C-alpha positions as CSV (number, residue, x, y, z in Angstrom):
1,M,13.2,3.9,-11.3
2,A,14.7,6.7,-9.8
3,D,17.9,7.0,-9.8
4,G,19.3,8.7,-7.0
5,R,18.2,13.0,-8.0
6,S,14.7,11.9,-6.2
7,W,16.6,13.3,-2.9
8,E,17.8,16.7,-4.7
9,G,16.2,19.9,-3.7
10,S,12.5,20.3,-2.3
11,W,11.1,16.7,-3.5
12,K,8.3,17.5,-1.2
13,V,7.6,20.8,-3.2
14,R,8.2,18.7,-6.5
15,L,5.9,15.8,-5.5
16,Y,3.0,17.9,-4.7
17,E,3.6,20.2,-7.3
18,R,3.3,17.2,-10.3
19,V,-0.2,15.8,-7.9
20,R,-1.5,19.3,-8.3
21,E,-0.4,19.3,-11.9
22,R,-3.1,16.4,-12.6
23,G,-5.4,17.4,-10.6
24,Y,-5.7,16.3,-7.3
25,D,-5.5,18.5,-3.9
26,S,-3.8,15.6,-2.1
27,L,-1.2,12.9,-2.5
28,T,-4.2,10.4,-0.9
29,A,-6.9,11.7,-3.5
30,F,-3.7,10.4,-6.3
31,A,-3.0,7.3,-4.9
32,E,-6.3,6.2,-3.6
33,A,-7.6,7.4,-8.0
34,R,-4.9,4.0,-8.4
35,P,-5.8,1.7,-5.4
36,T,-4.1,-1.2,-6.9
37,A,-0.6,0.7,-8.3
38,S,2.2,-0.2,-6.4
39,L,4.0,2.8,-4.9
40,V,6.8,2.4,-7.3
41,A,4.5,2.5,-10.2
42,L,2.9,5.9,-8.6
43,A,6.5,7.6,-8.2
44,E,7.1,7.1,-11.8
45,E,3.7,8.4,-13.0
46,L,5.0,11.2,-11.0
47,G,8.7,12.0,-11.6
48,P,10.4,8.4,-13.1
49,D,13.5,10.3,-12.6
50,D,13.1,12.2,-9.0
51,I,10.3,10.4,-7.4
52,A,10.6,7.6,-5.2
53,G,7.6,5.3,-3.9
54,V,9.1,5.3,-0.3
55,Q,9.1,9.2,-0.5
56,L,5.1,8.6,-1.7
57,Y,4.8,6.3,1.1
58,N,6.5,8.4,4.2
59,E,4.2,11.3,2.5
60,L,0.6,9.3,2.8
61,L,1.6,8.4,5.9
62,A,1.6,11.8,7.3
63,E,-1.3,12.8,5.3
64,A,-3.2,9.4,7.1
65,E,-1.5,10.4,10.5
66,R,-3.4,13.9,9.9
67,R,-6.6,12.6,8.6
68,K,-6.8,9.6,11.7
69,Q,-6.7,7.4,8.8
70,V,-3.6,5.1,9.4
71,T,-5.5,2.2,9.4
72,R,-6.9,2.6,5.8
73,L,-3.8,3.6,4.7
74,V,-2.4,0.1,6.1
75,R,-5.2,-1.9,4.5
76,G,-4.7,0.2,1.2
77,Q,-0.9,-1.1,0.9
78,L,-1.9,-4.6,1.9
79,V,-3.9,-4.4,-1.8
80,R,-1.0,-2.6,-3.6
81,E,1.4,-5.8,-2.3
82,L,-1.7,-8.1,-3.2
83,W,-1.7,-6.7,-6.2
84,A,1.7,-6.5,-7.3
85,C,3.0,-10.3,-5.7
86,L,-0.4,-12.5,-6.7
87,P,-2.0,-10.8,-9.6
88,N,-4.3,-13.9,-10.0
89,G,-5.4,-13.3,-6.8
90,W,-4.9,-15.6,-3.6
91,P,-3.6,-18.8,-4.9
92,A,-6.6,-21.9,-4.7
93,V,-2.9,-24.3,-4.5
94,R,-0.4,-24.3,-1.7
95,D,2.6,-25.7,-2.9
96,D,5.8,-23.6,-2.5
97,A,5.9,-21.2,-5.2
98,N,2.4,-20.0,-3.9
99,R,3.3,-19.9,-0.1
100,F,6.4,-18.1,-1.0
101,K,4.7,-15.5,-3.1
102,V,1.9,-14.8,0.3
103,A,4.8,-14.4,2.2
104,K,6.7,-12.8,0.1
105,A,3.2,-9.5,-0.5
106,L,2.6,-9.8,3.8
107,G,6.2,-9.4,4.3
108,L,6.3,-6.0,1.7
109,W,3.0,-5.3,3.8
110,S,4.2,-5.6,7.0
111,S,7.9,-4.3,6.6
112,L,5.3,-0.8,5.9
113,A,3.8,-1.4,8.5
114,P,3.9,2.0,11.0
115,I,5.0,1.7,14.8
116,T,1.3,2.2,15.8
117,H,-0.1,-0.5,13.4
118,E,3.0,-3.1,13.5
119,K,0.4,-5.7,16.3
120,R,-2.3,-5.2,14.4
121,V,-0.8,-6.4,11.3
122,E,1.2,-8.6,12.7
123,Q,-2.6,-10.4,13.8
124,A,-4.3,-10.0,10.2
125,R,-1.3,-11.7,8.7
126,A,-2.0,-14.7,11.1
127,A,-5.5,-14.8,9.8
128,L,-4.8,-14.8,6.6
129,R,-2.9,-17.6,7.3
130,A,-4.8,-19.5,9.4
131,T,-7.8,-18.7,7.5
132,P,-7.1,-17.7,3.7
133,P,-9.2,-15.8,1.8
134,P,-11.3,-17.7,-0.7
135,P,-8.7,-18.4,-4.3
136,G,-8.9,-15.4,-6.7
137,W,-9.8,-13.3,-3.7
138,L,-8.3,-10.7,-4.8
139,P,-8.8,-6.7,-3.4
140,R,-9.4,-4.2,-5.4
141,G,-9.7,-1.0,-2.7
142,P,-9.0,-0.8,1.2
143,D,-13.0,-0.6,1.6
144,D,-12.9,-4.0,0.8
145,E,-15.0,-6.5,3.4
146,L,-12.4,-8.8,4.3
147,L,-9.7,-6.2,4.6
148,L,-11.9,-4.4,7.0
149,T,-12.8,-7.2,9.5
150,L,-8.7,-8.1,9.7
151,L,-8.7,-4.1,10.0
152,P,-11.3,-2.0,11.3
153,D,-11.1,1.5,11.6
154,E,-10.4,2.5,15.1
155,K,-13.1,4.4,16.8
156,V,-11.8,7.9,17.2
């Protein structure tokens, strides 16, 4: 995990140099090639001592805004949180431990939602709680059918 050196120097230059070194023309392309990896895992892959997950997310959001794909980024971040918190998929049993895991995943996801998407994320969270997905559901990317139903791309 980054130990504070993440913010030293030209971190954006460092970040994008490392992305290009790995053969990607954007941070989005790098992240989408690893749709189930957490932000921390992505940061560690790019630089375990000097890249932080929050830096990645800030730049992913900036790229998504330029491409008008923020909703896709938001769906993708839910995928990452679900894989981190529910690696065996959506729980079949709704006991306290599983409710906590679901709440953690949805809470972490909500905390990263851009202001422009807070209401939509809140509605999607409520829909997932009211009508849980099938047991074992674990989306593999932002284009998952259920995710597209919960958070469809906006018409531009």
